[in-house]
VOPAGU-2260 file (C-alpha; in pm, 1 decimal, decimal comma):
REM VOPAGU-2260
SITE   aa  ch    i         X         Y         Z
SITE  MET   A    0   -1893,4   -1528,9   -1417,2
SITE  SER   A    1   -2126,2   -1585,3   -1179,6
SITE  GLU   A    2   -1907,5   -1849,2    -989,4
SITE  VAL   A    3   -1620,8   -1619,4   -1003,6
SITE  ILE   A    4   -1787,2   -1362,0    -834,9
SITE  ARG   A    5   -1927,7   -1600,1    -556,2
SITE  THR   A    6   -1575,9   -1740,7    -540,6
SITE  LEU   A    7   -1358,6   -1398,4    -518,0
SITE  ALA   A    8   -1643,3   -1246,9    -292,3
SITE  SER   A    9   -1657,6   -1558,7     -58,0
SITE  ASP   A   10   -1510,2   -1526,6     370,5
SITE  PRO   A   11   -1206,6   -1694,5     262,5
SITE  PHE   A   12   -1134,9   -1437,1      79,5
SITE  GLU   A   13   -1128,2   -1178,3     380,0
SITE  GLY   A   14   -1210,1    -858,3     139,6
SITE  ARG   A   15    -896,7    -905,5     -69,9
SITE  SER   A   16    -727,8    -635,7     101,4
SITE  PRO   A   17    -369,3    -603,4     -50,1
SITE  GLY   A   18    -115,2    -790,3     221,0
SITE  THR   A   19    -319,0   -1031,5     378,3
SITE  ILE   A   20    -384,4   -1381,1     329,3
SITE  GLY   A   21    -690,2   -1259,3     148,8
SITE  ALA   A   22    -525,3   -1147,3    -126,4
SITE  VAL   A   23    -243,5   -1412,5    -126,2
SITE  ARG   A   24    -566,5   -1635,2    -227,2
SITE  THR   A   25    -665,2   -1438,1    -479,1
SITE  VAL   A   26    -367,0   -1404,9    -657,1
SITE  ASN   A   27    -309,2   -1773,4    -693,4
SITE  TYR   A   28    -690,4   -1795,6    -773,4
SITE  LEU   A   29    -646,3   -1565,5   -1097,5
SITE  VAL   A   30    -313,3   -1784,5   -1153,1
SITE  ALA   A   31    -464,6   -2091,2   -1189,0
SITE  GLN   A   32    -760,5   -1935,7   -1376,4
SITE  PHE   A   33    -564,1   -1779,0   -1629,4
SITE  GLN   A   34    -335,4   -2104,8   -1668,1
SITE  ALA   A   35    -719,1   -2291,9   -1714,4
SITE  ILE   A   36    -802,4   -2109,4   -2020,7
SITE  GLY   A   37    -492,5   -2168,1   -2191,1
SITE  LEU   A   38    -351,4   -1834,9   -2158,2
SITE  GLN   A   39      53,4   -1733,3   -2129,9
SITE  PRO   A   40     190,3   -1571,6   -1843,1
SITE  ALA   A   41     268,8   -1177,0   -1899,8
SITE  GLY   A   42     445,0   -1155,8   -1555,8
SITE  GLU   A   43     800,0   -1086,7   -1430,2
SITE  LYS   A   44    1054,3   -1332,8   -1519,6
SITE  GLY   A   45     820,4   -1555,9   -1728,2
SITE  GLY   A   46     609,5   -1566,9   -1441,3
SITE  TRP   A   47     208,4   -1439,5   -1372,7
SITE  THR   A   48     275,2   -1129,4   -1165,4
SITE  GLN   A   49     476,5    -827,7   -1112,6
SITE  GLU   A   50     535,2    -746,2    -771,1
SITE  VAL   A   51     405,7    -384,5    -663,0
SITE  PRO   A   52     588,7    -239,9    -380,2
SITE  MET   A   53     385,6     -26,6     -81,4
SITE  LEU   A   54     367,3      92,9     259,9
SITE  HIS   A   55      81,7      11,4     443,3
SITE  THR   A   56     -37,7     292,3     722,3
SITE  ARG   A   57    -309,5     298,3     975,9
SITE  ILE   A   58    -380,9     571,9    1214,8
SITE  ALA   A   59    -512,5     440,1    1584,9
SITE  PRO   A   60    -905,7     457,3    1573,6
SITE  ASP   A   61    -944,3     665,9    1883,2
SITE  SER   A   62    -690,8     934,3    1799,1
SITE  ARG   A   63    -776,8    1347,4    1837,2
SITE  VAL   A   64    -740,9    1669,7    1673,5
SITE  GLN   A   65    -670,3    1996,0    1866,1
SITE  PHE   A   66    -817,3    2301,9    1679,8
SITE  GLN   A   67    -695,5    2593,7    1894,7
SITE  GLN   A   68    -707,1    2987,6    1876,3
SITE  ARG   A   69    -517,2    3201,0    2090,7
SITE  GLY   A   70    -750,3    3349,8    2363,3
SITE  SER   A   71   -1051,3    3081,3    2295,2
SITE  GLU   A   72   -1159,5    2738,6    2349,8
SITE  GLY   A   73   -1040,4    2471,3    2141,5
SITE  LEU   A   74   -1216,4    2214,3    1976,4
SITE  GLU   A   75   -1121,1    1862,1    1988,7
SITE  PHE   A   76   -1239,0    1642,9    1675,4
SITE  THR   A   77   -1218,9    1238,9    1686,7
SITE  GLN   A   78   -1126,0    1028,2    1432,0
SITE  SER   A   79   -1417,0     886,3    1221,4
SITE  ARG   A   80   -1641,8    1156,9    1410,5
SITE  GLU   A   81   -1573,6    1506,6    1262,0
SITE  ILE   A   82   -1260,6    1444,0    1100,8
SITE  TYR   A   83   -1120,3    1180,3     884,2
SITE  LEU   A   84    -729,2    1109,3     844,5
SITE  THR   A   85    -489,5     901,5     685,4
SITE  THR   A   86     -90,2     928,5     649,0
SITE  SER   A   87     121,2     842,7     354,6
SITE  HIS   A   88     471,7     842,8     572,4
SITE  PRO   A   89     634,6     575,5     736,2
SITE  ALA   A   90     643,7     674,5    1065,0
SITE  SER   A   91     510,8     511,2    1398,8
SITE  GLN   A   92     400,5     866,9    1497,7
SITE  ILE   A   93     308,1    1171,6    1345,4
SITE  ARG   A   94     330,1    1488,8    1551,6
SITE  ILE   A   95     183,7    1825,0    1441,4
SITE  THR   A   96     219,5    2165,1    1676,0
SITE  GLU   A   97      16,6    2466,7    1612,8
SITE  ALA   A   98       1,1    2448,6    1256,0
SITE  PRO   A   99    -200,3    2716,4    1086,8
SITE  LEU   A  100    -486,8    2643,3     843,8
SITE  VAL   A  101    -555,7    2808,2     525,1
SITE  PHE   A  102    -877,1    2794,8     337,4
SITE  VAL   A  103    -740,8    2783,2     -30,8
SITE  GLY   A  104   -1104,3    2750,7    -197,6
SITE  TYR   A  105   -1070,8    2432,8    -452,8
SITE  GLY   A  106    -740,8    2414,5    -438,2
SITE  VAL   A  107    -706,0    2472,4    -807,1
SITE  ASP   A  108    -436,6    2583,6   -1008,4
SITE  ALA   A  109    -522,3    2563,8   -1399,0
SITE  PRO   A  110    -371,9    2814,2   -1612,1
SITE  ALA   A  111    -532,0    2705,7   -1882,8
SITE  ARG   A  112    -817,2    2775,2   -1741,9
SITE  ASP   A  113    -709,4    3085,0   -1626,4
SITE  TRP   A  114    -779,1    2958,6   -1283,0
SITE  ASP   A  115    -553,3    3006,4    -946,9
SITE  ASP   A  116    -673,6    2975,6    -623,4
SITE  PHE   A  117    -342,7    3012,4    -428,0
SITE  LYS   A  118    -239,7    3347,7    -552,7
SITE  ASN   A  119     118,8    3276,9    -403,6
SITE  VAL   A  120      32,3    3215,1     -62,4
SITE  ASP   A  121     286,6    3023,9     101,5
SITE  LEU   A  122     128,9    2709,8     204,3
SITE  LYS   A  123     485,2    2569,4     384,2
SITE  GLY   A  124     407,3    2407,1     750,2
SITE  LYS   A  125      32,5    2464,5     704,1
SITE  ILE   A  126    -300,4    2267,4     645,9
SITE  ALA   A  127    -498,7    2341,4     370,2
SITE  VAL   A  128    -853,6    2341,9     382,0
SITE  ILE   A  129   -1041,4    2215,7      39,7
SITE  LEU   A  130   -1335,3    2200,0    -108,5
SITE  ILE   A  131   -1427,6    1879,4    -272,9
SITE  ASN   A  132   -1502,8    1933,5    -645,4
SITE  ASP   A  133   -1469,3    2193,9    -929,6
SITE  PRO   A  134   -1528,3    2558,2    -900,7
SITE  ASP   A  135   -1823,5    2602,2   -1124,7
SITE  PHE   A  136   -1996,9    2284,1    -961,6
SITE  ARG   A  137   -2286,0    2470,4    -775,3
SITE  ALA   A  138   -2170,5    2814,1   -1021,6
SITE  LYS   A  139   -2465,0    2996,3   -1144,5
SITE  SER   A  140   -2569,2    3141,7   -1483,5
SITE  GLY   A  141   -2366,7    3447,6   -1541,1
SITE  GLU   A  142   -2131,8    3351,2   -1262,0
SITE  ALA   A  143   -1762,0    3395,8   -1423,2
SITE  VAL   A  144   -1666,8    3033,6   -1350,3
SITE  ALA   A  145   -1991,2    2898,2   -1487,8
SITE  GLY   A  146   -1877,1    2635,9   -1715,3
SITE  ARG   A  147   -1517,7    2684,3   -1699,8
SITE  PHE   A  148   -1462,6    2349,3   -1575,3
SITE  GLY   A  149   -1740,3    2142,7   -1774,1
SITE  GLY   A  150   -2040,5    2269,6   -1538,4
SITE  ARG   A  151   -2152,8    1960,3   -1354,3
SITE  THR   A  152   -1899,3    1712,7   -1539,7
SITE  MET   A  153   -1619,8    1693,2   -1263,9
SITE  THR   A  154   -1249,2    1700,2   -1433,8
SITE  TYR   A  155    -950,8    1592,9   -1220,7
SITE  PHE   A  156    -932,2    1940,6   -1062,3
SITE  GLY   A  157   -1245,5    1806,4    -877,6
SITE  ARG   A  158   -1098,1    1457,4    -720,1
SITE  TRP   A  159    -935,3    1448,5    -415,6
SITE  THR   A  160    -618,7    1293,8    -541,7
SITE  TYR   A  161    -527,1    1588,7    -707,5
SITE  LYS   A  162    -625,4    1814,8    -443,9
SITE  PHE   A  163    -366,1    1624,6    -214,4
SITE  GLU   A  164     -88,3    1660,6    -450,7
SITE  GLU   A  165    -174,2    2019,0    -525,6
SITE  ALA   A  166    -143,1    2091,7    -180,9
SITE  ALA   A  167     141,5    1876,6    -157,3
SITE  ARG   A  168     346,3    2052,4    -444,5
SITE  ARG   A  169     298,5    2370,2    -248,5
SITE  GLY   A  170     442,3    2214,0      10,2
SITE  ALA   A  171     181,0    2197,3     293,3
SITE  VAL   A  172     175,8    1928,7     615,0
SITE  GLY   A  173    -167,2    1869,3     585,3
SITE  ALA   A  174    -455,4    1889,8     355,7
SITE  LEU   A  175    -811,5    1863,6     464,1
SITE  ILE   A  176   -1108,4    1870,7     232,2
SITE  VAL   A  177   -1461,5    1963,0     356,4
SITE  HIS   A  178   -1689,6    1674,5     312,0
SITE  ASP   A  179   -2004,1    1697,9      96,5
SITE  THR   A  180   -2208,0    1448,0      -6,4
SITE  GLU   A  181   -2353,7    1599,4    -328,1
SITE  ALA   A  182   -2021,3    1738,8    -442,7
SITE  ALA   A  183   -1830,2    1391,6    -360,1
SITE  SER   A  184   -2112,0    1140,2    -446,3
SITE  TYR   A  185   -2121,6     953,7    -151,8
SITE  PRO   A  186   -2157,1    1014,3     261,7
SITE  TRP   A  187   -1977,0    1039,1     500,5
SITE  SER   A  188   -1962,0     684,7     583,2
SITE  THR   A  189   -1816,9     592,8     312,1
SITE  VAL   A  190   -1543,7     807,7     364,6
SITE  ILE   A  191   -1469,9     662,6     699,4
SITE  ALA   A  192   -1498,5     317,6     643,1
SITE  SER   A  193   -1203,6     226,2     573,0
SITE  GLY   A  194   -1060,7     322,3     937,0
SITE  GLY   A  195    -786,9     553,7     877,9
SITE  GLU   A  196    -599,0     305,7     687,3
SITE  ASN   A  197    -377,4     412,2     349,7
SITE  PHE   A  198    -181,5     242,9      78,2
SITE  ALA   A  199      91,0     420,2    -124,6
SITE  LEU   A  200     325,8     287,2    -341,1
SITE  ASP   A  201     673,2     271,7    -186,7
SITE  ARG   A  202     918,4     498,0    -310,3
SITE  PRO   A  203    1108,6     616,1     -22,9
SITE  GLU   A  204    1296,2     904,2    -302,3
SITE  THR   A  205    1008,8    1097,3    -336,8
SITE  PRO   A  206     788,2    1139,3      -0,6
SITE  ASP   A  207     552,7    1415,7     -56,0
SITE  SER   A  208     518,4    1734,6     266,0
SITE  LEU   A  209     181,0    1631,1     375,8
SITE  LEU   A  210     205,8    1439,8     682,0
SITE  LEU   A  211    -177,1    1405,2     718,3
SITE  HIS   A  212    -483,2    1409,2     481,1
SITE  GLY   A  213    -831,1    1343,2     497,0
SITE  TRP   A  214   -1190,0    1540,6     538,3
SITE  LEU   A  215   -1383,4    1716,6     729,3
SITE  GLU   A  216   -1733,0    1597,2     827,7
SITE  ASN   A  217   -1922,7    1880,2     694,6
SITE  LYS   A  218   -2100,1    2019,1    1036,9
SITE  ALA   A  219   -1797,9    2022,1    1193,8
SITE  ALA   A  220   -1641,9    2211,1     911,9
SITE  HIS   A  221   -1896,8    2496,0     956,9
SITE  GLU   A  222   -1829,3    2489,5    1335,9
SITE  LEU   A  223   -1458,2    2532,9    1290,6
SITE  PHE   A  224   -1506,8    2829,4    1037,6
SITE  ALA   A  225   -1750,1    2968,2    1326,9
SITE  ARG   A  226   -1520,3    2948,6    1600,4
SITE  ALA   A  227   -1263,9    3163,1    1359,5
SITE  GLY   A  228   -1516,8    3394,6    1308,7
SITE  LEU   A  229   -1537,2    3303,7     935,4
SITE  ASP   A  230   -1899,4    3174,3     740,4
SITE  LEU   A  231   -1790,3    2868,2     557,6
SITE  ASP   A  232   -2113,9    2876,5     305,8
SITE  ALA   A  233   -1998,9    3268,4     207,1
SITE  LEU   A  234   -1632,0    3196,0     135,7
SITE  SER   A  235   -1768,1    2850,3       8,7
SITE  GLU   A  236   -1950,7    3110,3    -281,2
SITE  ALA   A  237   -1643,2    3342,0    -283,1
SITE  ALA   A  238   -1443,8    3066,3    -398,6
SITE  ARG   A  239   -1651,0    3057,0    -733,4
SITE  ARG   A  240   -1472,3    3369,5    -792,8
SITE  PRO   A  241   -1173,5    3427,8    -993,6
SITE  ASP   A  242   -1067,0    3674,7    -774,7
SITE  PHE   A  243   -1025,1    3448,0    -473,1
SITE  LYS   A  244    -745,0    3467,3    -298,3
SITE  PRO   A  245    -691,5    3169,9      49,1
SITE  VAL   A  246    -821,7    3294,3     382,8
SITE  ALA   A  247    -617,6    3231,3     681,9
SITE  LEU   A  248    -861,2    3099,6     969,4
SITE  GLY   A  249    -826,2    3358,8    1195,9
SITE  GLY   A  250    -555,0    3224,1    1383,4
SITE  MET   A  251    -663,4    2849,9    1438,9
SITE  ALA   A  252    -410,5    2587,5    1428,3
SITE  LEU   A  253    -386,0    2197,5    1425,8
SITE  THR   A  254    -205,3    2008,6    1714,5
SITE  THR   A  255    -201,3    1643,0    1714,9
SITE  GLU   A  256      -3,5    1341,5    1827,8
SITE  LEU   A  257    -115,3    1065,8    1616,6
SITE  ASP   A  258      -7,4     705,2    1659,2
SITE  VAL   A  259      53,9     504,5    1348,6
SITE  SER   A  260      63,8     129,4    1242,6
SITE  THR   A  261     328,2     122,9     925,6
SITE  GLN   A  262     409,2    -180,1     719,6
SITE  HIS   A  263     657,7    -194,4     405,6
SITE  LEU   A  264     451,8    -500,1     128,1
SITE  GLN   A  265     465,5    -660,7    -174,9
SITE  SER   A  266     173,5    -703,6    -345,0
SITE  ARG   A  267     105,2    -826,3    -673,8
SITE  ASN   A  268     -76,5    -749,8   -1049,7
SITE  VAL   A  269    -164,1   -1110,1   -1203,1
SITE  LEU   A  270     -98,5   -1037,1   -1599,2
SITE  ALA   A  271    -142,9   -1308,3   -1863,9
SITE  LYS   A  272    -143,2   -1283,5   -2252,8
SITE  ILE   A  273    -231,9   -1402,6   -2593,8
SITE  PRO   A  274      26,4   -1349,7   -2851,5
SITE  GLY   A  275     -46,1   -1197,1   -3182,9
SITE  THR   A  276       6,9   -1345,8   -3492,1
SITE  THR   A  277       2,6   -1047,0   -3750,0
SITE  HIS   A  278     115,7    -780,9   -3517,6
SITE  PRO   A  279     245,1    -944,7   -3194,8
SITE  ASP   A  280     383,0    -606,3   -3097,4
SITE  GLU   A  281      71,2    -424,6   -3086,3
SITE  THR   A  282     -97,0    -492,6   -2757,8
SITE  ILE   A  283    -507,2    -454,9   -2656,2
SITE  ILE   A  284    -537,9    -445,6   -2319,2
SITE  TYR   A  285    -830,8    -574,4   -2104,8
SITE  GLY   A  286    -783,3    -477,8   -1732,4
SITE  ALA   A  287    -975,6    -498,2   -1383,3
SITE  HIS   A  288    -848,9    -464,3    -997,4
SITE  TRP   A  289    -900,5    -754,9    -777,9
SITE  ASP   A  290    -858,6    -582,2    -469,0
SITE  ALA   A  291   -1145,4    -439,6    -226,2
SITE  PHE   A  292   -1107,2    -336,5     130,3
SITE  GLY   A  293   -1084,6    -635,6     323,1
SITE  LYS   A  294   -1157,6    -632,9     721,8
SITE  SER   A  295   -1299,3    -371,0     913,7
SITE  LYS   A  296   -1523,9    -200,7    1142,7
SITE  GLY   A  297   -1913,5    -191,9    1072,5
SITE  PRO   A  298   -2120,8      68,0    1167,3
SITE  HIS   A  299   -2186,2     -83,8    1456,8
SITE  GLY   A  300   -1868,0    -148,8    1588,7
SITE  GLY   A  301   -1864,4    -549,0    1500,6
SITE  ASP   A  302   -1566,2    -728,3    1229,3
SITE  MET   A  303   -1703,4    -745,0     919,6
SITE  ILE   A  304   -1555,7    -798,5     542,2
SITE  ARG   A  305   -1631,0    -576,6     273,4
SITE  HIS   A  306   -1646,2    -853,5      -5,6
SITE  GLY   A  307   -1618,5    -630,1    -291,5
SITE  ALA   A  308   -1842,2    -822,7    -526,1
SITE  ILE   A  309   -1966,7    -590,3    -747,6
SITE  ASP   A  310   -1604,1    -386,2    -730,5
SITE  ASP   A  311   -1437,6    -540,3    -882,2
SITE  ALA   A  312   -1529,2    -923,7    -849,6
SITE  SER   A  313   -1779,0    -858,7   -1144,1
SITE  GLY   A  314   -1516,4    -691,9   -1352,8
SITE  ILE   A  315   -1250,0    -960,8   -1323,9
SITE  ALA   A  316   -1535,7   -1206,0   -1404,2
SITE  ALA   A  317   -1572,2    -996,8   -1694,0
SITE  ILE   A  318   -1216,5   -1015,7   -1821,9
SITE  LEU   A  319   -1157,7   -1410,6   -1735,0
SITE  GLU   A  320   -1468,3   -1434,3   -1951,2
SITE  ILE   A  321   -1328,4   -1227,5   -2291,9
SITE  ALA   A  322   -1026,3   -1465,4   -2242,9
SITE  ARG   A  323   -1189,7   -1768,9   -2271,1
SITE  ALA   A  324   -1421,3   -1607,6   -2545,5
SITE  PHE   A  325   -1085,6   -1489,7   -2715,3
SITE  LYS   A  326    -927,4   -1859,9   -2682,7
SITE  SER   A  327   -1207,2   -2039,4   -2794,9
SITE  GLY   A  328   -1171,9   -1840,2   -3168,0
SITE  PRO   A  329    -916,5   -1744,8   -3372,6
SITE  ALA   A  330    -568,8   -1594,6   -3258,2
SITE  PRO   A  331    -582,4   -1252,3   -3293,8
SITE  GLU   A  332    -375,9   -1067,1   -3510,6
SITE  ARG   A  333    -289,9    -801,6   -3236,8
SITE  THR   A  334    -135,7    -970,3   -2863,4
SITE  ILE   A  335    -396,7    -940,0   -2615,0
SITE  VAL   A  336    -269,2    -849,1   -2267,4
SITE  PHE   A  337    -489,7    -933,9   -1962,8
SITE  GLY   A  338    -421,4    -716,9   -1609,6
SITE  ALA   A  339    -554,4    -795,1   -1289,0
SITE  TRP   A  340    -442,2    -504,1   -1084,4
SITE  THR   A  341    -393,6    -465,2    -782,0
SITE  ALA   A  342    -471,2    -166,9    -542,9
SITE  GLU   A  343    -727,0      24,8    -751,4
SITE  GLU   A  344    -952,4     113,8    -410,4
SITE  ARG   A  345    -611,6     216,2    -253,0
SITE  GLY   A  346    -530,9     490,2    -532,3
SITE  LEU   A  347    -509,9     293,2    -891,5
SITE  LEU   A  348    -163,0     187,2    -734,1
SITE  GLY   A  349    -125,2    -143,0    -909,3
SITE  SER   A  350    -229,1      -0,7   -1272,6
SITE  THR   A  351     -14,9     309,4   -1169,8
SITE  TRP   A  352     318,8      94,3   -1107,5
SITE  TYR   A  353     246,5    -111,0   -1436,8
SITE  VAL   A  354     234,5     172,4   -1655,5
SITE  GLU   A  355     527,6     331,9   -1468,8
SITE  HIS   A  356     748,0     -17,1   -1546,8
SITE  PRO   A  357     571,3    -210,6   -1850,2
SITE  LEU   A  358     629,0    -553,0   -1894,9
SITE  ILE   A  359     506,6    -499,1   -2294,6
SITE  SER   A  360     582,1    -154,4   -2420,3
SITE  LEU   A  361     287,2      39,9   -2405,2
SITE  ASP   A  362     439,5     257,2   -2732,8
SITE  LYS   A  363     237,2      19,6   -2957,0
SITE  ALA   A  364     -92,6     -41,1   -2707,1
SITE  VAL   A  365    -398,3      15,8   -2929,5
SITE  ALA   A  366    -615,6      10,4   -2669,4
SITE  ASN   A  367    -703,9     -53,6   -2289,6
SITE  PHE   A  368   -1093,8    -138,2   -2169,2
SITE  THR   A  369   -1099,7    -126,2   -1791,1
SITE  ILE   A  370   -1417,3    -280,3   -1692,2
SITE  ASP   A  371   -1525,1    -160,9   -1281,6
SITE  VAL   A  372   -1887,5    -260,7   -1199,3
SITE  LEU   A  373   -2062,3    -444,8   -1351,4
SITE  GLN   A  374   -2479,3    -341,7   -1364,4
SITE  MET   A  375   -2669,5    -590,8   -1204,8
SITE  GLY   A  376   -3021,9    -523,8   -1271,4
SITE  GLY   A  377   -3033,1    -720,4   -1549,5
SITE  LEU   A  378   -3068,9    -677,5   -1905,6
SITE  SER   A  379   -3079,7    -275,3   -2055,8
SITE  HIS   A  380   -3214,9     -90,7   -2337,2
SITE  ASN   A  381   -2922,1     150,2   -2321,7
SITE  ALA   A  382   -2525,7     178,1   -2214,4
SITE  PHE   A  383   -2350,2     477,9   -2077,0
SITE  LEU   A  384   -2007,7     592,9   -2180,6
SITE  VAL   A  385   -1743,6     779,7   -1958,3
SITE  GLY   A  386   -1572,6    1050,0   -1994,0
SITE  ALA   A  387   -1732,2    1115,7   -2362,8
SITE  GLY   A  388   -1510,9    1254,8   -2628,0
SITE  GLN   A  389   -1205,6    1068,9   -2537,6
SITE  ASN   A  390   -1124,3     891,1   -2853,5
SITE  SER   A  391   -1280,4     696,5   -3156,2
SITE  LEU   A  392   -1324,8     369,7   -2930,9
SITE  GLN   A  393   -1585,8     550,7   -2771,2
SITE  ASP   A  394   -1761,8     556,5   -3186,7
SITE  ASP   A  395   -1737,2     150,5   -3166,0
SITE  PHE   A  396   -1861,6     100,6   -2825,6
SITE  ALA   A  397   -2169,8     267,6   -3000,3
SITE  THR   A  398   -2182,0     104,5   -3295,8
SITE  ILE   A  399   -2181,7    -219,1   -3083,7
SITE  ALA   A  400   -2435,5    -156,8   -2849,7
SITE  ALA   A  401   -2658,1     -41,4   -3155,3
SITE  SER   A  402   -2584,8    -376,6   -3262,9
SITE  GLN   A  403   -2741,7    -539,5   -2972,0
SITE  GLY   A  404   -3057,6    -265,7   -3047,2
SITE  ARG   A  405   -2910,1     -47,8   -2707,0
SITE  VAL   A  406   -2876,9     297,9   -2744,4
SITE  THR   A  407   -2576,1     509,9   -2618,1
SITE  GLN   A  408   -2591,1     746,9   -2403,5
SITE  ASN   A  409   -2330,8     974,2   -2175,7
SITE  GLU   A  410   -2280,5     946,6   -1820,9
SITE  ALA   A  411   -2586,0    1065,8   -1674,1
SITE  LEU   A  412   -2401,4    1182,6   -1352,8
SITE  PRO   A  413   -2082,7    1290,0   -1454,1
SITE  GLU   A  414   -2036,3    1514,3   -1096,3
SITE  ARG   A  415   -1923,2    1202,0    -991,8
SITE  GLY   A  416   -1602,8    1174,7   -1232,6
SITE  ALA   A  417   -1601,2     820,6   -1287,6
SITE  PHE   A  418   -1355,7     895,4   -1550,0
SITE  TYR   A  419   -1066,4     953,1   -1316,3
SITE  ARG   A  420   -1218,4     685,8   -1064,4
SITE  ALA   A  421   -1063,8     353,1   -1234,8
SITE  ASP   A  422    -736,5     201,2   -1392,9
SITE  HIS   A  423    -751,4     298,8   -1713,4
SITE  LEU   A  424    -642,5     658,9   -1631,1
SITE  PRO   A  425    -262,6     573,0   -1570,1
SITE  PHE   A  426    -283,9     409,0   -1910,0
SITE  ALA   A  427    -489,7     781,4   -2075,4
SITE  ARG   A  428    -200,8     986,0   -1859,3
SITE  ALA   A  429      58,9     753,4   -2063,6
SITE  GLY   A  430    -153,3     833,6   -2443,3
SITE  VAL   A  431    -276,4     461,3   -2443,8
SITE  PRO   A  432    -675,8     503,8   -2584,3
SITE  VAL   A  433    -873,3     399,6   -2312,1
SITE  LEU   A  434   -1234,3     256,6   -2290,1
SITE  PRO   A  435   -1369,4     236,9   -1931,8
SITE  ILE   A  436   -1735,1      52,3   -1899,2
SITE  MET   A  437   -1829,7     138,7   -1569,0
SITE  ASP   A  438   -2192,9      84,5   -1511,1
SITE  LEU   A  439   -2249,0     349,8   -1212,8
SITE  ALA   A  440   -2199,7     591,2   -1515,1
SITE  GLY   A  441   -2605,4     642,0   -1491,9
SITE  TYR   A  442   -2951,5     461,1   -1488,3
SITE  PRO   A  443   -3006,0     143,7   -1678,2
SITE  ASP   A  444   -3315,4     127,5   -1839,1
SITE  LEU   A  445   -3391,7    -246,1   -1786,5
SITE  VAL   A  446   -3572,4    -435,3   -2006,4
SITE  ASN   A  447   -3782,4    -533,4   -1703,1
SITE  GLY   A  448   -3905,0    -212,9   -1496,5
SITE  GLY   A  449   -3742,5      59,2   -1732,7
SITE  VAL   A  450   -3572,7     359,2   -1568,3
SITE  SER   A  451   -3749,4     313,3   -1226,5
SITE  ALA   A  452   -3599,7     -34,1   -1181,4
SITE  GLY   A  453   -3253,9      74,9   -1331,6
SITE  ARG   A  454   -3291,5     402,1   -1032,0
SITE  LYS   A  455   -3355,9     166,3    -754,4
SITE  TRP   A  456   -3050,6     -61,8    -854,9
SITE  LEU   A  457   -2796,9     169,0    -868,6
SITE  ASP   A  458   -2926,7     444,8    -558,6
SITE  GLY   A  459   -2959,2      55,4    -369,3
SITE  TYR   A  460   -2564,9      15,2    -478,7
SITE  MET   A  461   -2429,7     337,9    -389,8
SITE  ALA   A  462   -2624,9     327,9     -41,9
SITE  CYS   A  463   -2342,5      43,6      29,6
SITE  TYR   A  464   -2121,0     195,4    -232,5
SITE  HIS   A  465   -1757,7     100,6     -50,8
SITE  GLN   A  466   -1916,5     -45,2     262,2
SITE  LEU   A  467   -2007,2    -399,5     183,8
């Protein structure tokens, strides 16, 4: 496993970004590994891979955005400083002129929870400004919203992906999320690390309305609201009330003209299997993502490779080791599928494409085990369940952990929304029982050093999360 991680995280693999020579080397390496283990191909046309069509865009790094209110001095925000923008539209230039800004609270429409932040306000042609996480993330005892979305346990309504999707469904031309390190679970440096780059599944028949989506740096957002005569903190508190209604930013509008580089590309999932003996039509899927963030500019402007050793070369190493274990024992009763997914870091794209275009029917998929980020601090006394209460696989997990003398705990940092951030999610949406194994879910109680040593490891990892 160490050798696999060292190889995938080495410089020749260039950070394994889709559409690069590093990606080609990664796919070739994984095919060779599956072949050497003695697996059978499970890809398209009897091969080892499945093509995943993608659109790759990058907004020019020196891009600027104007916020203007009639009769007052405007604000100019610069890409990666006060604002961070990306696009999933295949255009060489994006032009927006005086698009009104509307604050929509947490941007949530959840009828089952009796919650609607939009109140039928028309967002067509407008920019939605949104808070990250759930409406009850900062709720105080006694507030009507307290516990309605699980308290500190993030739901999918709290994820940035949902907020952009909902804004697009309502016809907004753009959506900006106000960055908050605690609520997002990562700093501004993580937001901007990709340098304006975006990947999306290439679906020309279903483009969404959002020409731009991105984030506002927190202090810049406060200044923007203040220029519009509004108090962002007061509005954020108001957004926790069920009667909240969207608020126009005092005539404030966004104008920009951005140069965009666009590339249509084919990436690949890598797939292998061990056919089952007794129930070959039933499958158990082990998955991890092979991609990382490739090359980018470092914090001081120099070129750097974001190697992705732990996230998720460690997961790839794990599924290869699991494959070796299966091959060294008796043939399994059910078919075992191994998936190395592309573009997880870009929005779970490879796994989403596979679920939409499965090469082995998911109707009888018994389980999906996704391994994303293994803990590197050492042996531990505990193990974490991500998204507790999902299915009986978690009971099996607890039983196995107990057999190792370990205590099973629910994720200690549920506000990070880990259940919605890895490749098991598309399978769960398709009705497949899932068990994500993600060691950023809490502080490991290490055999050497206890919880304090585990905290030091995880805090150190999160300090450079998605940056190295």
